[in-house]
C-alpha positions, 0 to 999 in steps of 0.5 A: 500500500505504501508503494501504491500511495506513492505511485499516485503521489497526491499530498494525502497519499504521501501522508497516508504512506508516511503514516504506515511507514512510521508504524513500520519504523515503530514496530522495528524500533520496539521489537523485543530483540531489536536487531532490525527485524519486523514480524509477520503481524501485530495487533493494530490497536496496540500500535495506535496506543503506542505499544507493540503486541506481536500476533505473528512472531515469525520473521520471514525473508520475503516479508522483511524485503517488502518492508524494506522496499516500502521504506526505500520507496518512502526514502526516495519519495520524501528524502527523510533519512529515517526511512533509509536507516530503517531499510538498511537495518532490515537489509542487514538482518536479511544478510546476517540471518538468511544468506546461504553461500554454502549450499548451491544454488546460493541465495537467501533462506526463508527466515526464522521462526519465533524460537529462532529456528532457521528456515533452511529452504529457499524460496524463489518469491523471497529471492525475487523480493531480496533482489529488488530490495537490495538493488534499491539499497545499492541505488540509494546508498551508492554501496556496491555491496548491496548490488553484489548481494542482489546478484546472488538473489537474482542468481538463485531465481535464475537457477529455478527456471525450467527448460519450458520457461516456468520458474519453480517455487524454490528448494526443499529443506536441504536448500538445494533440491528443487521443488517442482510442484506446485508452480506458483504465479508469483514466481513467474511474475515477480521474477520478471518484475524484480530482475527486469531480465528478459529471460522471464518473458518465457515465464509470463508466456507459460503463465498465460498458457497454463494458469489462466482461469475463467470463473463466470464473467471473471478471467485471471490467473490462479495462484498455482496450477493446482486449482485453475477454477477461479481468478486470483485478483492480486495475481491479475494485478501483478501479471497485468503490470508485468505484461504492460512493462514487457510490452510485447505483441498482444501484451497490452491487450491481454493486460487490459483484459485482466484489468477489465476483469478486476474492475468488474469484480470491484463493481460486482464480486461477492463481498465487494464494496465498489471500492476495494478488490476482493482476493478471488472471484469466488470462495474456496480457491486452493493455493496448492500450498495448504491454503484456501483463498476467499472472495474477501476484500483484500489490501494486497489485491487492491494495492496491486490493481493500483500499481498496475493502473499506474504502471509502477513496478514496486521492485524498482525505484522511480526515475527522478 
């Protein structure tokens, strides 16, 4: 949401983005360990009242990178050094606690559980996040070490690409054996968005051939190949954005079809309010990873729709 607010950039948008960013800095600064991490979730009323109540104590690498990208975007937009300081603390936590250059393919592991146990698997999604985040730190600080670290994460993503173009989800607990099923949408779209590497055009093409669902009047990608019965509108947003930025033959038209379906859902979907975007076209979409998704209003789906509308890639800092 921070990046989506900065994409439009009206004064109220920046005020709201800073409010969220200040909350991220607050929970980071007041963490009981205090080493730069943030947690999966917090009780919101406590934050309003000036205290931190952790409800999801895990510290996951992808979540950390997204907090970092939110803070780098605020630093870039506002010039406030507090946001860059917070982003650097997040970046150091990721580097110190998840970097794996011992087990090929090298990259970044999943993070830590609440008891400090390390998650030894590596995720393509997480490494895409880290590649984008560390590239932004390199840009803002001028420190080439962050670019080198981003290249490690990007190298892991490249190692996950299969011969038919799709990108696998990551590795097992040994950090090396590739998990070949399920095949998630975000591994395809975020690989392209985070790296800008044209090799992932093949992953976008694979997505269009294998993950597109039609559910009544709605068309869009599913979460993975396990269940393609319903559209996942968060995925529709980042697929539309990736296609618009690739701008190949037919991409603009396909992206507009996806956006039209999101707009239809905004107006007519079950549980919609005419403003926000619901997560799925109908209840009960199986992610393939042990979760069911529902047609509930969803912040992430709404943010990705806004980013696709603005053609703003959250993995990249705007020029200027």
